C-alpha positions as CSV (number, residue, x, y, z in Angstrom):
1,M,31.1,70.2,-82.0
2,D,33.9,73.5,-83.2
3,R,37.7,74.2,-82.3
4,Q,36.3,76.6,-79.2
5,R,34.2,73.7,-77.5
6,L,36.4,70.7,-78.0
7,H,38.8,73.1,-76.5
8,R,36.7,74.0,-73.2
9,L,36.3,70.6,-73.4
10,G,39.6,69.3,-72.9
11,R,40.5,72.1,-70.6
12,R,37.7,70.7,-68.3
13,L,38.9,67.3,-68.9
14,V,42.5,68.1,-67.8
15,E,40.9,70.0,-64.8
16,L,38.8,66.5,-63.7
17,S,42.0,64.9,-63.9
18,R,44.5,66.6,-61.4
19,Q,41.5,66.9,-58.8
20,V,41.7,62.9,-59.0
21,Q,45.7,62.9,-58.1
22,L,45.8,65.7,-56.0
23,E,44.2,67.6,-53.0
24,P,44.1,71.4,-52.1
25,G,47.5,73.1,-51.1
26,D,49.3,70.7,-53.0
27,V,52.9,71.6,-55.6
28,R,51.1,70.8,-58.9
29,P,53.0,69.6,-61.4
30,S,52.5,70.5,-65.0
31,P,49.5,68.9,-67.0
32,A,52.5,66.7,-68.5
33,E,54.2,66.0,-65.8
34,G,51.1,64.8,-63.8
35,L,50.2,62.4,-66.9
36,I,53.5,60.9,-67.0
37,I,53.5,60.7,-62.2
38,T,50.3,58.5,-63.8
39,D,51.6,56.5,-66.4
40,V,55.1,55.1,-64.4
41,M,52.8,54.7,-61.5
42,F,50.2,52.4,-63.3
43,H,53.8,51.0,-65.3
44,S,56.2,50.6,-62.7
45,N,59.9,49.6,-63.9
46,S,58.9,51.4,-67.4
47,T,62.0,52.7,-69.8
48,V,61.9,56.6,-71.6
49,G,60.9,55.0,-74.5
50,D,57.9,53.2,-72.9
51,V,56.7,56.5,-71.6
52,V,57.1,57.8,-74.5
53,A,55.2,54.9,-76.3
54,R,52.5,55.4,-73.8
55,T,51.8,59.3,-73.5
56,G,52.4,60.5,-77.0
57,Y,55.4,62.8,-75.9
58,A,58.6,63.2,-77.0
59,Q,61.6,61.8,-75.9
60,S,63.4,64.8,-75.3
61,Y,60.3,66.2,-73.3
62,V,59.5,62.9,-71.4
63,S,63.8,62.5,-70.2
64,K,63.7,66.3,-69.4
65,C,60.0,65.8,-67.4
66,V,61.5,62.3,-65.9
67,A,65.0,63.9,-64.5
68,S,62.7,66.6,-63.0
69,L,60.6,64.5,-61.4
70,V,63.5,62.8,-59.7
71,E,65.4,65.4,-58.1
72,R,62.3,66.6,-57.2
73,G,61.5,63.2,-55.3
74,L,58.5,62.0,-57.0
75,L,60.2,59.4,-59.3
76,V,63.4,57.0,-58.8
77,T,65.6,55.8,-61.8
78,S,67.8,52.5,-61.1
79,T,69.2,50.4,-63.9
80,D,67.4,47.1,-65.8
81,E,68.6,44.4,-64.3
82,S,67.7,42.4,-67.3
83,D,69.5,44.9,-70.1
84,R,72.1,47.1,-67.6
85,R,72.0,49.5,-70.6
86,R,68.6,50.4,-69.8
87,T,67.2,53.0,-67.7
88,V,63.7,52.1,-65.7
89,I,61.8,54.4,-63.7
90,G,59.2,53.9,-61.6
91,P,57.5,56.0,-58.5
92,S,59.9,56.8,-55.6
93,P,58.5,55.4,-52.2
94,M,57.4,58.9,-50.9
95,L,55.0,59.1,-53.8
96,Q,53.9,55.4,-53.3
97,S,52.9,56.6,-49.7
98,A,51.0,59.0,-50.4
99,T,48.6,58.6,-53.5
100,P,46.3,55.0,-51.1
101,R,45.3,58.7,-49.5
102,R,45.3,61.3,-51.6
103,M,43.2,59.7,-55.0
104,P,39.5,60.3,-54.4
105,S,37.8,57.6,-57.1
106,L,37.2,59.6,-60.3
107,A,33.3,58.4,-60.0
108,G,33.4,60.3,-56.5
109,I,34.5,63.9,-58.1
110,L,32.3,63.8,-61.6
111,A,29.1,62.5,-58.4
112,D,29.7,66.2,-56.5
113,D,30.4,68.0,-59.7
114,L,27.4,66.4,-61.8
115,G,25.1,66.5,-58.7
116,S,24.2,62.4,-59.1
117,D,25.8,59.1,-59.4
118,E,23.9,58.5,-62.0
119,A,25.3,61.3,-64.0
120,A,28.5,60.6,-63.1
121,R,28.0,56.3,-64.3
122,R,26.8,57.7,-67.3
123,T,29.8,60.2,-67.6
124,L,31.9,58.0,-67.1
125,M,30.6,55.2,-69.7
126,L,30.5,58.4,-72.4
127,L,34.7,59.3,-71.3
128,D,35.3,55.5,-72.2
129,D,33.4,55.7,-75.4
130,L,35.6,58.9,-76.3
131,F,38.7,56.7,-75.5
132,D,38.3,54.2,-77.2
133,A,37.0,56.3,-80.2
134,L,40.2,58.5,-80.1
135,L,42.8,56.8,-78.6
136,D,42.6,53.4,-77.8
137,R,44.1,52.6,-81.3
138,T,47.3,51.5,-83.2
139,P,49.2,54.7,-84.6
140,G,48.2,55.2,-88.1
141,E,44.9,53.8,-88.0
142,S,42.2,55.9,-88.7
143,S,39.2,56.3,-86.0
144,T,36.7,54.8,-88.2
145,D,38.9,51.4,-88.8
146,A,39.3,51.6,-84.9
147,G,35.2,51.6,-84.2
148,S,34.4,48.6,-87.3
149,G,37.2,46.2,-86.2
150,A,39.4,46.5,-89.2
151,S,42.9,46.3,-89.2
């Protein structure tokens, strides 16, 4: 795979991920904001540091995005009850109520895009394998180490 194809694949994956979260006509957050929203939806009561660790964005950038998303009513922040010095982030009530009715499955989106449920199932398996190969490893571990089980 050359650089051009890799870039096109990345752009297409971002397009597909945005279809899972939004309906036509919705105000679309930036790709980074969308990833932060999704991360907070799956990991409520996270700190900025937690989001940074999971998304790979710089702490200053995550802080800026969270502040913007709080201002727009999509996320909320509160003081951590166990450590009053920390701030935790969660989805806003508005976001929580909108999510269940707006989250079409990725399998459904892929089936529509690819023309069959079987093609969607195969593609989802390939995407899971790609994630495991490229992203599901500890920092500093090479992809060959992650695939061989070596640590």
